[in-house]
N, C-alpha and C positions, 0 to 999 in steps of 0.2 A: 838315393837317400828315402828312407822309409819312416811313416810316422805311425805310431800306434793308435787306436781308437780309444776314447775315453771322456766324451764329452767336455764338460768345463776344464778337465785337467789337461785339456789339448793346450791350454794356456801355459801349462809348465812346459809343454813340448816346444812352443814358441819361444820362450825364455831361453831354452838350451840351443835353440836355432840361432837366436840373436846373439847369444855368447860365442858360439862357434864362429860366427860371421866377424865378432869383433877380434877373435884370434887370427882370422884370416887376413884383417886389415894389417894386424901388426906384422905378419909374414910378408905381405904384399909391400908394404912401406920399406922392410929392410931390403928389398931387391933394388929399388930405385932411389936416388938422392932425393929426399924429401925438399922441396921448395924450387925444383926445377921445373921448366915448361914439360920436360918430357914425363915428369910423374903424373901430369894431367892429361896425357895423350894429345898435347897440342891444343885442347880445348879451352883453357885458360891461362891467365897470364902467369908469368913465372913467380910471382908472389903468392900464389895459392898452393901451399903444401899439401894437397889432397889426393893421392892416386885414386884409382877406381878399379873396378872389375871390367869395365869395357875396353881398358887400354890393351893395345895401342889405338883402338879406334876412339874417337872423342866421346865425352859424355853427352848424351842427347839430352835434349830440353825436355821438361814436364815430366821427368822420371819419378820424383817424389812430390806427392801433395800432403799438405798437412792442414786439417781443418778447412778445405777448399781453396788453399793458396798454394802456389808452387814455392818450395823453399830455394833460396838461393843456394848455389852449389858451395859456398863457403861455409855455410851453416848446417851442411848434411852431416849425420853421424855416420860411423864406419859402417853401421848394419844397413844404411840407407845408399852408401856409395859402392858396396859389394852386393850384388844379386847373386842368390843361391844358384839360379838357373846358369849361370856361368861356370859352375863348379861340378854340377851333377848332370848326368845324361837322362836319368829317369827320376821321378817323383813318385812315391808310392803311398797311397793313404788308405784309410779304412775308418768306417764309423763316423762319430761326431767329433773326432779330434781336429784341432786346428782352429776353433772359434777364438776369437780375441775379445778383449774386454769392451770394446765399443759396440759389439753385436749381441754380447751375451743376454743384456737385458732384454732386448727385442724377441730372443729366442726363448730363455728360460725365465724371465721375469713375470710372467703371467700365466700360471699354471690353472688349468680348468678345476674347478671344485669337486666335480663327479667326473671319474674316468675309470678305465679299465685297471689302470695302476693304482687308483686310491680304493676302489671296493671290489675290483676282482672280476666283475660279472657284466659290467657295462661294456659294450663294445664301442668304447670312445677312447681317443689317446689322450693323454696327459696335456699336451701342448698342441698349441694350433699350428697345423703344417702349413697354413696359409701365411702366417707370421715369418716363418723360416724361409719360404719361397720369396717372400718380399725381400728379405735381407739379402739372399743370394743375388736376386736380381738387380737390386741396387748397387751391389758390389761390381757386377760385370757391367753394368751401365757405366760406372764411374771409371772403371780400370781396363775396358775393353780398347782395342785399337782405334785411334782417333777416325780411321774412315768408316767405322760402323756407326758411328753416332754424329748426327747433324744436329742443327738448333731445334728442329721439329721432328725428326725421326730417329729411331734407334733400332737396329737389327740385332737381336740377341744373337751373340757368337756362338759357333758350334764347337763342341769339344775336339773334334777332329774331322778330317785326318790332318796331321801335320803338314806342313808344306813339303814340296819334294826336296830331299837333300838334307833335312833334318833328321832323317832315321837312317836306316841302313843302307840307303841309295849311295851314301858317300862312304864314311867310316863310321863303325860303330859307336866310338867315343865322341862323335861330333854331331850330336843331335840332342834335343830336349824334348822328352815326351812324359807322359803322365799316364799312371794307372791307378784305377779305383777299384777296390774289391767290394762286392755287394753280392745280394742274394736276388734271384729272379725265379719268378713263376709265371707261367704263360697259360692263356685261356684259349682252348681251340673249342672245335664242335663237340668234342669228347669231354670237355670240362677242363679243370684247372690242374695243369701238371705240377708236380712237386717242386719246391724249391730247390735250386742248385746253385753253387758258387758260380758267379759270373764275374769275369774281368774286364772292365771298361777300359779300352784303350784309345789312345789318340795315334796309334801306330799300327800298322798291319803286322799280324802274325799268322802266318798260314801254318796249318799242322804239318808236321814231319811225317811221310810216309812209313817211316821207319817206326816200329814199336817202340814207346818210350813210357817212362814210368808215371807221366802225369797226363794221360790222354784225355781225363775226365774233365779238363778245362775246355772252356770255349775258345774257339780260334777263328781266325777270318779277319776280315778288314776292320779299319779304325772305326770307333763309334762316332756317329754323326748327331747324336743327341746334342741339345744346347748346354752349354756349361752349367747353367743352373740347375737343369733337370739332372746332370750327374752329381752336382753336388747334393741335391735333395735325395736322389736314390741312395747316395751313400751314407746319408744320415737318418734315414727313416728308421729309428731303433724301435723294435716292438714295444708298445704299450706307450712310448713316449710321444712318437710322431705316427701318422698313418702312413700307409705304403703309396709309393708313387705309382700311378698308372700311366701308362705311355703306349701309344699306338706306333708300332716299328714296321719298317719296310724290309723284309727278308726275301730275297729271290723274287718270285713273281706275286707273291702275296702280302698281305699286311696282317698283323696279328696283336693282340693286346698283351703287354707285358706288365708284370707288377714286381716293383722293386722294394726291398727292405734292407735295413742295415745288415752288412756282411761281418759285424764285429763279433760273431761267436765262432767258437772253435778256433782253429790256428789263423782264421783271418782278422782277428782282433789285433794281431801283429803281422801284418802284411808282408814282411820281409821274406818270408819263405815262399810265399805265392808268387812275389816278383822275381825271386831268384830262380825258380824253377821255369817261370815264363821266359825269362832271358836267355836261360840255358837252353830251352827248347826252340828259340828264335834263331840263336847263333849256333845251336848244334855243339856247343862246348862252353864249359865255364871259365875257359882261358881268355875269353873275351871280357869277363866280368872283372873290373878293377876294384876301386874302394866301394865299400858297402858300409853305410853309415844308417843305424837303426836307432830311433828316437823313441824313447818309452813316454809315460805320462806320470811316473812316480805313484804309480798304483799301489796301495798298501796291501800287504798280506792279511788274509783272513784267519785270524787266531782263535775265533771264537769256539766255544765248547757247547753252546746251546744245542738242544736237540729238538725245539719246538717247530712246527710246521713251516712257520714263516722264515725260520732261521735256515731250515732244510732248503727252502726254496731259493733263499739268496745265496746259501753255499753253493747250490747246483749252478747257479747263474756265474758265481765267481769262478768256479772250476771251468766252465765252459767258455769264459772269455779271458782266461789267465793268458797272458802273452809270454810267460816264462818258458814254455816247451818249445816255443818256435825259437826262442833266443838260444837255448839249449842246442837245438837241432843246427842253427847257423854256426855256432862255435864248433861242433863236430865236424863241420865241412873242411875245416883247415884252411880256411881262406887266409891269404897274406894280409891283406888289409881289410880288417872288419871291425868296425866299433860298435858297440851297444852303449848308448848314453842313458841311463836309467837310474833313479834313486831306488835301490831294493829295499830300503827301509819304508819308503812310500809315505803317503799323506792320506788321512781318512776324509777324502772328500767324495761325494757321491757324483754321478755322471751329471746331475742336474742341479746341484747345490747352487743356492744363490742367496747369500745371507748378508746383511738382513735385507727383508723384502716384505715388509708389512704394510698395512695401508697408510700407516702414519709415517714411514721412513721416507725421508726426503730423497728426491730423485739422485742426487749426486752420492748419496751414501749407500744406495742399494747395490749389494752384491760385494761391499767393500771388504767385509770381514773373510769372505771366501777367497777373494783375490789377495788379501794379505797373507793368508793362511798359506796358499800356493806360493807367494813371492818368498815368504820367510824359509819355507822349506827348500826352495830353489837356492837360495843364498847359502845355506847351511852345505848343501851338497856341492856347489861351486867352490866353497871355501876349502875342501878337502884337497890336499896336494896331489893325490892320485888322479881326481878329476881334471885338474888343471893341466897335468902333465899329458894326459889323453888327449883332451881338446886341442892342446898345442901340437901334438904329434899329428894328429888329424887334420888340422888347418895347414900344416907345412906340407904335406903330401897333397892335398886339393890344390894349393897355390902352386907347387911344382908342376902339376899335370895341366893346370889351366895355362901356365907361362909356356908349355910345350906345344899346346895347340895354337898358340899364337905366332907360331914360326911359319905355319901356312895361313897366309893371310885370307885366302880364298874361302878356306873351311871357317876361319875364325870370324869373318864377317858375318857368314851365314848363321853362327851359333850366337854370336854377341847381339846383333841388331836385326836378325832374321832377313839378311840380304837376299834378294831375288830380283828377277827380271832386268839383268844387265843389258844395258844397249849402247851400242857404238855412237860416238857423237861425230863421226865423219859425215859430211853434208851429203856425200854422195853414196854412201854405205846402204845396201838393200838388205843386208842380213838382218833376221829377225832377232828377237830377245835371245839372250844367253842365260842359262840358269845358274851359273857360277861364274866367280870371276876369273878362275883358271881357265875356263872355256872361251871367255873374251879375250884373254890374254893370248891364247892361242891364235885366235882370229886376228888380232892386232899384228902379231909378229908375221903372220902368212899374208896379210892383205895390205897393210898400211906402213909397216916399220920403215920401208924404204922411199915412202913418199915424202915431198917437201913438207908437208903440214901434218906429219905424223904426229909431232908433239901435241897438237891441238886436241887429238882424239886420243890419246894413251890412256887417259884414265875415262871409264864408262860412268854414265848415269846409271843408277839402280834403285830399285824400291826398297825400302827399309821400314820396320815397325815404327809407327808414328804414336807416341804418347800424347794422349789428348790433354788439352788446357782444362783445368777446372772452371766451371762455371763460364765458359768463354773468356777466361782472363788470359792476358798476355804474360809470358813468363819473364821474369826479371833477367836482365842482362848479366852474364858472368864476367 
């Protein structure tokens, strides 16, 4: 799945994703009898008619937080019980797309009075990059794995590499990885190198020794930057936020890298960059299944003005137009490709946040902008064609998720990031197993014929631990 860049219009993108998940919930519920214990993966009572995307694994504790409190399972909405990471192998994003309303004021609510954006000559960005960094750090602190945070310490999680087995190590459709497109320039003894498109991956992608048509991309091991740094690098829109400076270790040396928003040119719709990267990784497009591309309902520029400011804006609009990439993807003739975007668009600037005056009440700030986006979204989703395409996409995604659950070894890895399987036999000296399948082979060979075989038939294993908010204990389901 790929999301366009678009600043505050990324809120429209999230609304589309939420609606797609709601259609997924309907499809999932049609598979299993609602109201049965099977519908809940055995994790709740038979009176709780709410299936979920972890099935057939139990629904973990602490998955959903709401205003610092864990919501009881029975109160979760479809969008909270079904996780996109269980339906997609790769998530690709670019630019400032993907902010949500509770963060937007922290980022766009306090523009500087004097900046390069406002008067054109001052080398100062319109918004404080520190405010944005604080937002990203706060999100990763609250939603990282429980083991990364204690009462007194917090270790900022790295973007990559993904754990062994979640990428091409097992099967290509059984991993969950991220890719972010951004621009990078490096500083060496000879000066600063020009900007180049740079893909930040949580998975390895070594270059193909054979000539390919996209050798201008960077290849190599997964990116080890912190998650907040990756988010910051991908959202450093020129004139809006200052570039990110990072000291990176490559080979035997270290160098300074400067990252800015990659949302110019084809990267503003990163679907093509992701498609070509995966095509190079797997040496074939046959391994690429469903492709879902989410737009930001960006309005077309129909202005006929010829003033200098209008010309500059028109150039920027052309340079960041996501439509050429959408047309390229259509030309590839993919069997399962969906582009969800309101082509009529909405007139909302990247950083619009109205009202936002000094006398505007805190709870009202940005309300007009959000309502404009919401109203446009509801008009678009009210169209029969939109509904039919969302339903068809959801059905395919559900079918594929359920096909994956047949192999429990692979599904455990994808659903709960299971790893480090250990044999429970008291005399077993074998070390950890990286997959359930390898443990099962071990059990059949070493313990199946022993008298106490049943006691160690199921291994212990490590899985992702969703942290409790503010040290609270989750309610019983």
